[in-house]
C-alpha positions as CSV (number, residue, x, y, z in Angstrom):
1,M,160.9,67.7,125.0
2,A,160.4,68.9,128.6
3,Q,158.2,71.8,127.5
4,S,156.1,69.5,125.3
5,T,155.6,67.2,128.3
6,A,154.6,70.1,130.5
7,D,152.1,71.4,127.9
8,A,150.6,67.9,127.6
9,A,150.2,67.7,131.4
10,Q,148.3,71.1,131.4
11,A,146.1,70.2,128.5
12,P,142.5,69.4,129.4
13,R,141.7,65.6,129.5
14,P,139.2,64.9,126.7
15,R,135.9,63.8,128.1
16,R,132.7,62.5,126.7
17,I,130.1,65.2,127.4
18,V,126.4,65.7,126.5
19,V,124.9,69.2,126.8
20,I,121.1,69.2,127.3
21,G,119.2,72.5,126.9
22,S,116.9,74.6,124.7
23,G,116.6,74.0,121.0
24,T,116.0,76.7,118.4
25,R,112.3,75.8,117.7
26,F,111.4,77.9,120.8
27,L,114.2,80.4,120.0
28,S,115.6,82.4,122.9
29,G,118.9,83.5,124.5
30,I,119.1,80.1,126.3
31,S,119.0,78.4,122.8
32,V,122.0,80.4,121.8
33,Y,123.9,79.7,125.0
34,T,123.3,75.9,124.8
35,V,124.7,75.7,121.3
36,R,127.6,78.0,121.9
37,L,128.6,76.0,125.1
38,A,128.5,72.8,123.1
39,N,130.7,74.4,120.4
40,A,133.2,75.8,123.0
41,L,133.6,72.4,124.7
42,A,134.1,70.7,121.4
43,A,136.8,73.3,120.5
44,D,138.4,72.5,123.8
45,G,139.0,68.9,122.7
46,H,136.0,67.1,124.3
47,R,133.7,64.7,122.5
48,V,130.4,66.5,122.7
49,G,126.8,65.6,122.0
50,L,124.0,68.1,122.1
51,L,120.5,67.0,123.1
52,T,117.9,69.7,122.9
53,M,114.3,70.3,124.1
54,R,112.3,70.7,121.0
55,R,108.6,71.3,122.0
56,L,108.6,72.8,125.5
57,I,104.8,73.1,125.9
58,P,101.8,73.1,123.5
59,A,102.8,76.0,121.1
60,R,99.6,77.9,121.7
61,L,100.5,78.4,125.4
62,Y,103.8,80.0,124.5
63,P,103.9,83.8,124.6
64,G,105.6,84.0,121.1
65,W,103.6,81.1,119.6
66,K,103.2,82.7,116.2
67,R,107.0,82.4,115.6
68,V,107.5,78.9,117.0
69,G,109.5,76.9,114.5
70,A,110.4,79.8,112.2
71,D,113.9,80.0,110.8
72,L,115.1,83.1,112.6
73,T,118.7,82.4,113.5
74,V,122.0,82.1,111.8
75,L,123.4,80.2,114.8
76,E,125.5,77.2,113.7
77,R,126.5,74.0,115.5
78,D,130.2,73.0,115.3
79,S,130.6,70.1,112.9
80,R,132.3,68.1,115.7
81,V,129.1,68.2,117.8
82,D,126.5,65.5,117.3
83,Q,122.9,66.6,117.9
84,Y,119.6,65.1,118.6
85,D,116.8,67.7,118.3
86,G,114.9,66.8,120.3
87,V,112.6,66.0,123.2
88,D,108.9,66.9,123.1
89,W,107.0,67.6,126.3
90,F,104.7,64.7,125.6
91,W,107.7,62.3,125.2
92,I,106.3,59.8,122.6
93,P,108.4,58.8,120.7
94,S,111.1,61.5,121.3
95,M,112.2,60.4,124.8
96,F,113.1,56.9,123.6
97,R,115.2,58.3,120.8
98,A,116.8,60.8,123.2
99,A,117.6,57.9,125.6
100,W,119.3,56.0,122.8
101,F,121.3,59.1,121.8
102,L,122.4,59.6,125.4
103,L,123.3,56.0,126.1
104,R,125.3,55.3,122.9
105,R,127.5,58.3,123.6
106,R,128.5,56.8,127.0
107,P,128.9,60.3,128.5
108,Q,131.1,60.9,131.5
109,V,129.4,64.3,132.2
110,V,125.9,65.4,131.3
111,I,125.3,69.2,131.6
112,F,121.7,70.4,132.0
113,E,120.9,74.0,131.1
114,W,118.2,75.1,133.6
115,W,115.9,78.0,132.8
116,T,112.3,76.9,133.0
117,G,110.1,74.4,135.0
118,T,108.4,73.2,131.8
119,V,111.3,70.8,131.2
120,V,111.7,69.4,134.7
121,H,109.8,66.1,134.0
122,S,112.0,65.5,131.0
123,Y,115.2,66.6,132.9
124,I,114.4,64.2,135.8
125,C,114.0,61.3,133.4
126,L,117.3,62.1,131.5
127,A,119.2,62.8,134.7
128,L,118.2,59.4,136.1
129,L,119.3,57.7,132.9
130,A,122.6,59.6,132.9
131,R,123.3,58.6,136.5
132,A,122.4,55.0,135.8
133,A,124.9,55.0,132.9
134,G,127.6,56.3,135.3
135,A,127.7,59.9,134.2
136,R,128.1,62.9,136.5
137,V,125.3,65.4,136.3
138,V,125.9,69.1,136.2
139,V,123.1,71.7,136.5
140,E,123.9,75.1,135.1
141,F,121.5,77.8,136.3
142,H,120.4,80.6,133.9
143,E,117.3,81.5,135.9
144,I,117.4,80.6,139.6
145,L,113.6,81.1,139.9
146,A,111.4,82.3,137.1
147,V,109.2,84.6,139.1
148,E,106.4,84.9,136.5
149,E,106.3,81.1,136.1
150,V,106.1,80.2,139.8
151,G,103.4,83.0,140.1
152,I,101.0,80.7,138.2
153,P,99.3,78.7,140.9
154,L,99.5,75.1,139.4
155,A,102.8,75.8,137.6
156,G,104.4,77.3,140.7
157,R,103.5,74.3,142.9
158,Y,104.7,71.9,140.2
159,V,108.1,73.6,140.0
160,R,108.6,73.8,143.7
161,I,107.8,70.1,144.1
162,F,109.8,68.6,141.2
163,A,112.7,71.0,140.7
164,P,114.4,70.1,144.0
165,I,114.1,66.4,143.0
166,F,116.0,67.2,139.8
167,F,118.6,69.4,141.6
168,R,119.4,66.6,144.0
169,L,120.4,64.4,141.1
170,A,123.2,66.7,140.3
171,S,126.9,66.2,141.3
172,A,127.7,69.9,140.8
173,Y,126.2,73.2,139.7
174,G,127.2,76.2,137.6
175,V,126.0,79.8,137.9
176,H,127.0,83.0,136.1
177,S,127.8,85.3,139.1
178,E,128.5,85.3,142.8
179,F,125.1,86.9,143.2
180,D,123.4,83.9,141.6
181,R,125.6,81.5,143.6
182,Q,124.1,82.8,146.8
183,L,120.7,83.1,145.4
184,A,120.7,79.4,144.2
185,I,122.0,78.3,147.7
186,D,119.2,80.3,149.5
187,T,116.4,79.4,147.1
188,W,117.0,75.7,146.6
189,H,119.0,75.0,149.8
190,L,122.1,73.7,147.9
191,D,125.0,72.5,150.0
192,E,128.3,73.5,148.4
193,A,130.2,71.3,150.8
194,K,128.6,68.3,149.2
195,R,128.2,69.5,145.6
196,P,130.6,72.1,144.2
197,I,129.2,75.3,142.6
198,E,131.3,77.0,139.9
199,V,130.9,80.6,138.6
200,L,131.0,80.2,134.8
201,P,131.7,83.4,132.7
202,H,129.3,84.0,129.8
203,G,130.8,84.4,126.4
204,P,129.7,86.9,123.8
205,H,126.6,86.4,121.6
206,D,128.6,87.5,118.5
207,H,127.3,84.9,116.0
208,Y,124.9,87.6,114.6
209,Q,128.0,89.2,113.0
210,T,129.5,86.0,111.6
211,G,126.5,83.9,110.5
212,K,126.0,82.2,107.2
213,A,125.5,84.5,104.2
214,T,122.3,84.6,102.2
215,A,121.5,86.3,99.0
216,A,120.2,89.2,101.1
217,T,123.2,89.5,103.3
218,E,126.2,88.8,100.9
219,A,126.6,92.5,100.5
220,A,128.1,94.7,103.2
221,P,126.0,94.4,106.5
222,S,123.2,97.0,106.6
223,R,122.4,99.4,109.4
224,L,118.8,99.5,110.4
225,R,118.2,103.0,111.9
226,E,115.5,105.6,111.6
227,A,117.4,108.0,113.8
228,P,119.1,110.9,112.1
229,A,122.9,110.4,111.7
230,D,123.7,113.3,114.0
231,V,121.8,112.1,117.1
232,T,122.5,109.3,119.7
233,N,120.4,106.3,118.9
234,L,119.3,104.5,122.1
235,L,118.4,100.8,121.5
236,F,116.3,98.6,123.8
237,F,115.9,95.1,122.5
238,G,114.6,91.7,123.7
239,V,111.2,90.3,124.7
240,I,109.1,92.9,126.5
241,R,108.2,91.5,130.0
242,P,107.5,93.2,133.3
243,Y,111.0,92.6,134.7
244,K,112.7,94.3,131.6
245,G,111.7,97.8,132.9
246,L,110.9,99.2,129.5
247,E,108.3,101.5,131.0
248,H,111.0,103.2,133.1
249,L,113.0,103.8,129.9
250,V,110.0,105.5,128.2
251,E,109.6,107.7,131.3
252,A,113.3,108.5,131.4
253,F,113.3,109.5,127.7
254,E,110.3,111.8,128.3
255,A,112.1,113.3,131.3
256,L,114.8,114.7,129.1
257,S,114.4,118.4,128.4
258,H,113.3,119.5,125.0
259,E,116.8,120.7,124.2
260,E,118.4,117.4,125.4
261,A,115.9,115.3,123.5
262,Q,116.9,116.8,120.2
263,H,120.2,114.9,120.6
264,F,118.6,111.5,121.2
265,W,116.4,108.9,119.5
266,L,114.8,105.8,121.1
267,T,114.6,102.6,119.2
268,V,112.6,99.7,120.8
269,V,112.8,96.3,119.1
270,G,111.0,93.5,121.0
271,E,108.1,91.1,121.2
272,T,105.4,91.6,123.9
273,W,105.1,88.7,126.3
274,E,102.6,87.8,129.0
275,G,100.1,90.4,127.7
276,Y,102.4,93.1,129.1
277,T,101.3,95.9,126.8
278,Q,101.9,98.9,129.1
279,P,105.3,99.9,127.6
280,V,104.1,99.8,124.0
281,E,100.9,101.8,124.9
282,M,103.2,104.4,126.7
283,I,105.3,104.7,123.5
284,E,102.2,105.1,121.3
285,R,100.8,107.9,123.3
286,S,104.1,109.5,124.2
287,P,104.6,113.2,123.4
288,R,108.1,112.1,122.1
289,R,106.5,109.5,119.8
290,A,108.0,111.3,116.8
291,R,111.5,110.5,118.1
292,M,110.9,106.8,118.7
293,T,111.0,103.7,116.5
294,L,109.0,100.7,117.6
295,V,109.4,97.2,116.2
296,N,107.0,95.2,118.3
297,R,107.9,91.6,117.2
298,Y,110.7,89.0,117.5
299,V,113.2,89.9,114.8
300,T,115.5,87.6,112.8
301,D,119.2,87.5,113.6
302,A,120.0,89.4,110.4
303,E,117.6,92.2,111.5
304,L,119.1,92.3,115.0
305,D,122.5,92.6,113.5
306,G,121.2,95.6,111.5
307,Y,119.6,97.3,114.6
308,M,122.8,96.7,116.6
309,R,125.0,98.2,113.9
310,G,122.6,101.2,113.8
311,A,122.7,101.7,117.6
312,D,125.0,104.2,119.4
313,V,124.0,103.1,122.9
314,V,122.1,100.0,124.3
315,V,119.8,100.6,127.3
316,L,118.9,97.7,129.6
317,P,116.6,99.0,132.4
318,Y,116.0,95.7,134.2
319,V,114.0,95.6,137.4
320,R,115.6,92.2,138.2
321,S,118.0,89.9,136.3
322,S,119.9,86.7,136.8
323,L,121.3,86.5,133.3
324,S,120.9,89.0,130.5
325,G,121.3,87.7,126.9
326,P,121.0,91.3,125.5
327,L,123.9,92.4,127.7
328,H,126.2,89.8,126.1
329,V,124.9,90.7,122.6
330,A,125.6,94.4,123.3
331,M,129.1,93.7,124.7
332,G,129.8,91.5,121.7
333,Y,129.2,94.6,119.5
334,G,131.3,96.8,121.7
335,V,128.7,99.5,122.1
336,P,128.2,101.6,125.3
337,I,125.5,100.2,127.6
338,V,123.3,102.0,130.2
339,M,122.2,99.4,132.6
340,T,120.5,99.1,135.9
341,D,122.6,97.6,138.7
342,V,120.5,94.6,139.6
343,G,121.3,90.9,140.2
344,G,124.5,89.7,138.6
345,N,124.5,92.2,135.7
346,A,127.3,94.4,137.0
347,E,129.5,91.4,137.8
348,A,128.9,90.0,134.4
349,A,130.0,93.3,132.8
350,A,133.0,93.8,135.0
351,G,136.0,94.8,132.9
352,Y,133.8,96.2,130.1
353,G,134.8,99.8,129.4
354,G,131.5,101.1,128.1
355,I,129.1,100.5,131.1
356,V,127.1,103.2,132.8
357,L,125.3,101.7,135.9
358,V,122.2,103.3,137.3
359,A,119.7,102.5,140.0
360,A,116.7,100.3,139.1
361,E,113.1,101.5,138.9
362,D,114.4,105.1,138.9
363,P,113.6,107.0,135.6
364,A,115.5,110.1,136.8
365,A,118.6,108.0,137.4
366,L,118.1,106.3,134.0
367,A,117.8,109.7,132.3
368,D,121.0,110.8,133.9
369,G,122.7,107.7,132.6
370,I,121.4,108.4,129.1
371,R,122.9,111.9,129.3
372,R,126.3,110.4,130.2
373,A,126.3,107.6,127.6
374,P,127.5,109.7,124.6
375,L,130.8,110.1,126.5
376,F,131.5,106.4,125.8
377,T,130.6,106.4,122.1
378,G,133.1,106.5,119.3
379,T,135.2,103.6,120.8
380,R,134.6,99.9,120.4
381,H,134.7,98.3,123.8
382,E,135.9,94.7,124.3
383,H,133.8,91.9,125.8
384,P,135.5,90.9,129.0
385,H,135.1,87.1,128.3
386,S,135.3,84.6,125.5
387,W,133.7,81.2,125.1
388,G,137.2,79.8,125.8
389,N,136.9,81.3,129.3
390,T,133.7,79.4,129.7
391,A,135.3,76.2,128.6
392,Q,138.2,76.8,131.1
393,A,135.8,77.4,133.9
394,Y,134.2,74.1,133.1
395,E,137.6,72.5,133.3
396,R,137.9,73.8,136.9
397,L,134.5,72.3,137.6
398,F,135.4,69.0,136.1
399,T,138.6,68.9,138.3
400,R,136.5,69.6,141.4
401,L,134.2,66.8,140.4
402,D,137.2,64.4,140.0
403,K,138.4,65.3,143.5
404,T,135.0,64.7,145.1
405,A,134.8,61.3,143.3
406,R,138.2,60.3,144.8
407,N,137.2,61.4,148.4
C-alpha cells in the first residue's frame, strides 16, 4: 500500500492541454513534431486537444506549393487527442471555430509551436483568448529566428514588430538545446527570472517505419537504392535551402580520390526551395554524376522509408541549424550520421553512437568525415531520447509554472 501511495504521488497530475502548431496540409518536420508531442502528452495521461494551422499563406507563395494538401504522410494522431484542423491565415470562418474548440476544452496550459512569422497574427489572437480563459501559455521554439524569412524587407519588419508581442504573452518557453536557450534570450530579450525556459529533448521521427499499411506497403518494406550493394550509400534528404549546405557535400564528394570514390555513392532526395538551384546544378554537371542519384522533389513517407532503408550513412552538412528534423529521422533509423557541428545539433545527438562531427562550410573536413563514416556501419545505433523523455521534460516545465503561480 505504501508503495502504491508513493507511485501515485510521483505520477504526473493530469492536465487539460491544447497544443497549437503546424498541420499536415503544409507538411514539414514541424507538422510531425506537433502531432507527436500531442500524442506523447496524451500517452502521459493528459487530456489533450490539437489545434493546427491549416493554410499558412496563400499556397502560391509557398516554396512547395505544388504539393500543398497532398496526402504524403502516414503520421497518425492518437485516438485520445481531439483535433481541429484548422486555422487559415485569413481567419474567416476558421478562427471562430478554433476559438470555440479552445474555449470548450477549458485548457490549463496552451502550448504554441513557434517556427514561422506567418502565424504570428493568429498566435496572438489565440494566446490572448487562452489567457482570458485562465490558461498558461507556453511557447516552444523550433526556429529562434528564420533568417531567410526576416531577410524579406516587409516580412522581416512584420516579424520583429509582432513576434515580441506574442512572446510576452507566454508564461514559459521551451527550446531544444542549451545553444537555443541562449540564442532565444539574446535574440528576443527573454528574462528567465520571470518566465522559465526548459530544454525539451526531441523524440525520434520513427513513424515512417510504423505507419498504416496500404496495398503497396503490406509486403516487406522496400529499399530504394540505386547504389551497388558493395558501396557505402551516402544519403542527403530534406528540403534544399541555402543553410542546408548541400553544395559543400557535392564538393566533398568530388574531393574524394578516384580510388576512394569507387567505394561510395551519393543519393540526394529533396525539394528545391527559395529558388536555390545551385546544388542541383552542381550535381547535374559533376564529373561524379554517374555515381549520384538525384530525386529533386518532396517524397512521401513511404518513399522516405525506402530511401532510409537503402542508406548506409546520412550526411547533414548544415551551415546553421536550430533544430534538424532529418537528424531525428536518421537517429530513429539508427544509421551513422556525418554532421556539421553547428547550433544545437551536437547537443541534440549527444549519446548517439553513430555520429561523426565535422566543421561547417569545409568540404575537405566533410570529405574526411565521409571517409570515416564506414567505420560506424553494420551496427544499429539507438536514438538517445524518446517521446516519453519529451513528456517528462514538459512535466518539469509544468512544475516550474506551478511554482511561479504560487509565488
